[in-house]
C-alpha positions as CSV (number, residue, x, y, z in Angstrom):
1,M,-5.2,9.5,-15.3
2,E,-6.8,9.2,-12.0
3,L,-8.6,5.9,-13.1
4,H,-5.2,4.5,-14.2
5,F,-3.7,5.3,-10.8
6,I,-6.5,3.5,-8.9
7,I,-6.2,0.5,-11.1
8,A,-2.5,0.4,-10.5
9,M,-3.0,0.4,-6.6
10,L,-5.6,-2.4,-7.1
11,G,-3.2,-4.3,-9.2
12,L,-0.6,-4.2,-6.5
13,F,-3.0,-5.6,-3.9
14,G,-4.6,-8.1,-6.2
15,G,-1.3,-9.4,-7.6
16,F,0.1,-9.8,-4.0
17,V,-3.0,-11.9,-2.9
18,S,-2.8,-13.9,-6.2
19,G,0.8,-15.0,-5.4
20,I,-0.1,-15.8,-1.8
21,L,-3.2,-17.9,-2.6
22,G,-2.1,-19.4,-6.0
23,I,-5.0,-17.8,-8.0
24,G,-5.2,-15.7,-11.0
25,G,-6.9,-13.0,-8.9
26,G,-9.9,-12.1,-11.0
27,I,-12.3,-13.1,-8.1
28,I,-10.6,-10.3,-6.1
29,M,-9.9,-7.8,-8.8
30,A,-13.4,-7.8,-10.5
31,P,-15.3,-6.5,-7.5
32,M,-12.5,-4.0,-6.7
33,I,-12.5,-2.6,-10.2
34,L,-16.3,-2.6,-10.3
35,Y,-16.7,-0.6,-7.0
36,V,-13.6,1.2,-6.1
37,P,-13.5,3.8,-8.9
38,P,-17.1,4.9,-8.2
39,F,-16.1,5.5,-4.6
40,F,-13.7,8.2,-5.7
41,G,-16.5,9.7,-8.0
42,L,-15.5,8.0,-11.3
43,P,-18.1,6.2,-13.5
44,V,-18.9,2.6,-13.1
45,L,-17.2,0.4,-15.7
46,P,-19.5,-2.1,-17.6
47,M,-19.0,-5.7,-16.6
48,Q,-17.7,-6.5,-20.0
49,T,-14.9,-4.1,-19.5
50,V,-14.2,-5.3,-16.2
51,A,-14.1,-8.8,-17.4
52,G,-11.6,-7.9,-20.1
53,L,-9.3,-6.1,-17.4
54,T,-9.5,-8.9,-15.0
55,I,-8.5,-11.5,-17.6
56,V,-5.5,-9.5,-18.2
57,Q,-4.6,-9.4,-14.6
58,S,-5.2,-13.1,-14.2
59,L,-2.8,-13.8,-17.2
60,V,0.1,-11.8,-15.9
61,A,-0.4,-13.0,-12.2
62,C,-0.4,-16.6,-13.3
63,I,2.9,-16.2,-15.1
64,S,4.6,-14.5,-12.2
65,G,3.1,-16.5,-9.4
66,A,3.7,-19.9,-11.1
67,L,7.4,-19.1,-11.6
68,S,7.5,-18.2,-7.9
69,H,5.8,-21.5,-6.7
70,H,7.9,-23.5,-9.2
71,K,11.0,-22.5,-7.2
72,F,9.6,-24.6,-4.2
73,R,8.6,-27.5,-6.5
74,C,4.9,-27.1,-6.0
75,V,3.9,-27.3,-9.7
76,S,2.8,-30.7,-11.2
77,K,3.6,-30.8,-14.9
78,E,1.4,-33.8,-15.4
79,L,-1.6,-32.2,-13.8
80,T,-1.0,-28.9,-15.7
81,L,-0.9,-30.9,-19.0
82,W,-4.1,-32.7,-18.5
83,M,-6.1,-29.9,-17.0
84,G,-4.5,-27.1,-18.8
85,T,-5.1,-28.3,-22.2
86,T,-8.8,-28.9,-21.5
87,I,-9.3,-25.7,-19.6
88,F,-7.8,-23.8,-22.5
89,L,-10.2,-25.1,-25.1
90,F,-13.4,-24.5,-23.1
91,A,-12.3,-21.2,-21.7
92,L,-11.8,-20.0,-25.4
93,V,-15.5,-20.9,-26.1
94,G,-16.6,-19.1,-22.9
95,G,-14.6,-16.0,-23.6
96,V,-16.0,-15.5,-27.0
97,S,-19.6,-16.3,-25.8
98,T,-19.5,-13.5,-23.2
99,K,-20.1,-10.8,-25.7
100,F,-23.6,-12.2,-26.2
101,I,-24.7,-12.5,-22.6
102,P,-26.3,-9.7,-20.5
103,N,-24.4,-8.2,-17.6
104,S,-26.9,-9.3,-15.0
105,I,-26.5,-12.9,-16.1
106,L,-22.8,-12.7,-15.8
107,L,-22.8,-11.2,-12.3
108,I,-25.2,-13.9,-11.2
109,I,-22.9,-16.8,-12.5
110,F,-19.9,-15.0,-11.0
111,A,-21.6,-14.6,-7.4
112,L,-23.0,-18.2,-7.4
113,L,-19.7,-19.8,-8.4
114,A,-17.8,-17.7,-5.7
115,L,-20.3,-18.6,-2.9
116,F,-20.1,-22.3,-3.7
117,A,-16.2,-22.2,-3.7
118,A,-16.1,-20.4,-0.4
119,I,-18.4,-23.1,1.2
120,I,-16.5,-26.1,0.1
121,M,-13.1,-24.6,1.0
122,V,-13.8,-24.9,4.7
123,L,-14.6,-28.6,4.5
124,P,-12.3,-31.2,6.2
125,V,-9.5,-32.3,3.9
126,Q,-7.3,-35.4,3.6
127,K,-4.4,-36.1,6.1
128,N,-1.6,-35.7,3.8
129,D,-2.7,-32.1,2.8
130,D,0.8,-30.6,3.4
131,L,2.4,-33.0,0.8
132,T,4.6,-31.2,-1.6
133,D,6.2,-34.2,-3.2
134,V,5.0,-33.8,-6.8
135,P,6.7,-36.9,-8.2
136,V,4.5,-39.2,-6.1
137,L,1.3,-37.3,-6.8
138,S,-1.5,-39.4,-8.4
139,F,-5.0,-38.3,-9.6
140,N,-7.9,-39.4,-11.7
141,R,-7.4,-38.1,-15.2
142,Y,-11.1,-38.3,-16.2
143,K,-12.2,-36.3,-13.2
144,A,-9.4,-33.9,-14.0
145,I,-10.7,-33.3,-17.4
146,L,-14.3,-33.0,-16.3
147,V,-13.4,-30.4,-13.7
148,A,-11.2,-28.4,-16.1
149,G,-13.7,-28.4,-18.8
150,S,-16.6,-27.2,-16.8
151,I,-14.6,-24.4,-15.0
152,G,-12.9,-23.4,-18.2
153,L,-16.3,-22.6,-19.8
154,L,-17.8,-20.9,-16.9
155,G,-14.5,-19.1,-16.1
156,G,-14.4,-17.9,-19.7
157,L,-17.9,-16.5,-19.5
158,V,-17.2,-14.3,-16.4
159,G,-13.7,-13.2,-17.4
160,Q,-11.9,-15.4,-14.9
161,G,-9.2,-18.0,-15.1
162,G,-11.3,-19.9,-12.8
163,S,-8.9,-20.3,-9.9
164,F,-11.4,-19.5,-7.2
165,I,-13.5,-22.6,-7.9
166,L,-10.9,-24.8,-9.6
167,I,-8.6,-24.9,-6.4
168,P,-11.5,-26.1,-4.1
169,L,-12.4,-28.8,-6.6
170,M,-8.8,-29.8,-7.0
171,I,-8.4,-30.2,-3.3
172,F,-11.9,-31.7,-2.5
173,F,-12.8,-33.7,-5.6
174,L,-9.4,-34.7,-7.0
175,G,-7.8,-35.0,-3.6
176,I,-4.7,-32.9,-4.6
177,P,-2.7,-31.5,-1.5
178,T,-3.3,-27.7,-0.9
179,R,0.2,-26.5,-1.9
180,I,0.4,-28.5,-4.9
181,A,-3.1,-27.4,-5.9
182,L,-2.2,-23.8,-5.5
183,G,1.1,-23.9,-7.5
184,S,-0.3,-26.2,-10.3
185,N,-3.4,-24.0,-10.4
186,L,-1.3,-21.0,-11.5
187,A,0.0,-22.9,-14.4
188,I,-3.3,-24.5,-15.4
189,V,-5.3,-21.2,-15.1
190,F,-2.6,-19.4,-17.2
191,L,-3.8,-21.5,-20.1
192,S,-7.5,-20.7,-19.4
193,S,-6.7,-17.1,-19.0
194,L,-4.8,-17.0,-22.3
195,A,-7.8,-18.6,-24.0
196,A,-10.3,-16.1,-22.4
197,F,-7.9,-13.3,-23.2
198,L,-7.8,-14.3,-26.9
199,G,-11.6,-14.6,-27.0
200,K,-12.1,-11.2,-25.5
201,A,-9.3,-9.5,-27.4
202,L,-10.6,-10.9,-30.9
203,T,-14.1,-9.6,-30.1
204,G,-13.0,-6.2,-28.9
205,Q,-13.8,-6.5,-25.2
206,I,-10.5,-5.2,-23.7
207,V,-9.7,-1.5,-23.1
208,W,-6.0,-1.7,-23.8
209,S,-5.0,1.6,-22.2
210,L,-6.2,0.4,-18.8
211,T,-4.2,-2.8,-19.0
212,I,-0.8,-1.1,-18.7
213,P,-1.2,-0.1,-14.9
214,I,-2.3,-3.7,-14.3
215,I,0.7,-5.3,-16.1
216,L,3.2,-3.0,-14.4
217,T,2.0,-3.7,-10.9
218,V,0.7,-7.3,-10.8
219,I,3.8,-9.0,-12.1
220,P,6.2,-7.9,-9.2
221,A,3.4,-8.1,-6.5
222,A,2.5,-11.7,-7.6
223,W,6.2,-12.8,-7.4
224,I,6.5,-11.5,-3.9
225,G,3.2,-13.1,-2.9
226,G,4.4,-16.6,-4.1
227,F,7.3,-16.4,-1.7
228,V,5.2,-15.3,1.3
229,S,2.8,-18.2,0.6
230,Q,5.4,-20.8,1.6
231,K,5.4,-19.2,5.1
232,V,1.7,-19.8,5.7
233,S,0.3,-23.2,6.6
234,A,-1.9,-25.1,4.2
235,K,-4.9,-24.7,6.6
236,G,-4.2,-21.0,6.8
237,L,-4.1,-20.7,3.0
238,R,-7.4,-22.4,2.6
239,I,-9.1,-20.2,5.2
240,L,-7.7,-17.0,3.7
241,L,-8.9,-18.1,0.2
242,A,-12.4,-19.0,1.6
243,I,-12.7,-15.5,3.2
244,F,-11.6,-13.6,0.1
245,I,-14.0,-15.6,-2.1
246,A,-16.9,-15.2,0.3
247,L,-16.4,-11.5,0.5
248,A,-16.3,-11.1,-3.2
249,A,-19.5,-13.2,-3.5
250,I,-21.3,-11.1,-1.0
251,R,-20.3,-7.7,-2.6
252,I,-21.2,-8.8,-6.0
253,G,-24.5,-10.3,-4.7
254,L,-25.4,-6.9,-3.2
255,G,-24.6,-5.3,-6.5
256,I,-27.1,-7.6,-8.2
257,V,-29.8,-6.9,-5.6
258,F,-29.4,-3.1,-5.6
259,A,-28.8,-3.0,-9.4
260,E,-25.6,-1.0,-9.1
261,I,-24.0,-2.3,-12.3
262,P,-25.4,-1.1,-15.7
């Protein structure tokens, strides 16, 4: 029961941050689930179990957060259709493949992706970065498919929807304004999270009893976070996201170096 309570508290925090930053939240939840329970004397959960829980968290956070951002017209249906369909298919492959990959490899992939994402988030962006007029949005569909396919596969492997790397690539590679990237990302990553969830559920990688406190806390927290996000500047959102991603990368990197995870 103590573990369930801790995960519920982590869900509140992770869900709120997910709503603010327009991410599924796995990049935040994974290190917290890995390292917070042991701090209170509980056993360390295997990476496969953590990946299963974080994909559930990403799934429900994306639903709640996307609905919240949609109220402010920051979700592009066309971008979601092209990238979402692609990311779903590739994430399904990645989610199934996780069962056959060692924990250490998963952690290394996770940390490297997070570090790369944090670095590119602080690069200069286009002048119209505060644009929220979805109808006039244009983007290269071939680049969008390439980005979605690559991140879907890698995100499925590490039990993430892929938001933490997808958003930076949408902003800096596809030229999508920050607020539209955040809002649309939630809808896109919902599909990748769903695919990864199905892959893990079908291969027995989810501890269902531990998903209950996540679902109950993440949904309201992500909804509130989505509203708070509209009060923060685009630049502020990018900086916040870069900080959270960098901290997660560093913490998991230390876990790899000191062999903290079984």
